[in-house]
C-alpha positions, 0 to 999 in steps of 0.5 A: 500500500502506498503511504499517504502524504500525511503518513509520510510527513508524520513518519518524518516528524516522529522519526526525527523526534525519537532520534533527538530523544536518543541523542539528548537523552543519552547525552544526559545519562552519560554525563553523570560520570566516567571519562570523556571518551567513555561518555562519548562512546556510550553516546555514540553507541546509543545514537547509532543503535536508535538510528538503525531501529528508527530507519527500519520502523519508519523507512517503509512509510517515508524513506526515513530521511530524518535529515534535511541534508538527506532530503536535499540530496534526494530531491536533487537526484529526482527522488522526491518532488519539491513539495514533499521535500519542503514538507519533510524539512518542516517535519524534521525541524519540528520533530527535532524541536519536539523531541528535544523539548520532550527529553528535557521534560522527561529528565526534569530540566527546564523545557527550553534551556539555551545551550552554553556548550560552545563548539567553535573553530575550524575542527568542528566545522571540518568534522561536519563536512566529513560527517555529512558528506560521508553519510550521503556517500554511504547511503547512495553507494548502498542504494546504487549497488542494490544493497538496500537491506544494509542501509539501516545498519550502515547509516547507524554505524557511520553516525555512531563512528563519526560521533567518536572520530570527528571533532564535531561529534557528528551532528551531520544534520541541520534539524538536529543542530537547531534543536540541540541549541535548546538543551544545555546538556552534554549534547547541546550546542551554543546558539553562537556555534550553530551557524558554523555547524550549518555551514559545515553541513551545507558544504558537506551536502554539496561535496557529498552530492558532487561525489555521489554524482561523479562516482555513482550517477544515481538514477531517479529510480534509485533516488526514489528508494532513499533511505529505504524503499517506500511507496511507489518507489518500493513497488517499482524496486520490487518489480525490477 
């Protein structure tokens, strides 16, 4: 059955909200003690695992983008119409905000607390370029080679690993970045650091799209099943 447009949008909203609960909640829990590297590793594992589960859960409905960078790339390659892309962007930002506020409430902190966690400088911005561009390469490489079943695990693995090995702790998502400014916790980002992260993500998206186009030249049919087969794209993929 082909999902309706409201179902697609709600899936993107819920998936992104739950992703932020995993991001912010794991950050709050792991900040209670232990070395910085242990905290970061625990956070990375929790976020990566949650991302795999959320892609599997919502992928058949919306494709499980949960990320404006992924939606923009998919739109560029013809996998999603402009109107749907804009609706996805709104759902992702709204879902990320709702997930962050809900997590703040769940842990008994102020609903909205602007972060004081500055993440400035060349290193974090470069980290966002790598994390975002790498994410797009992972997704489109697997879709291009027909390994669709491997996408959830690969995406979760990439984000989890990039949290640990990049100087930015791999936000790799503009909606996530905006929402994390609303929590003054381990995973927050000071509002003044947000523009730099958004710049890094934009550059990473451009670099990722350019590399995907050069390396794989994805067809519109392939783009229609990003991140996971869904709707009409799934039906055409099964018939191929």
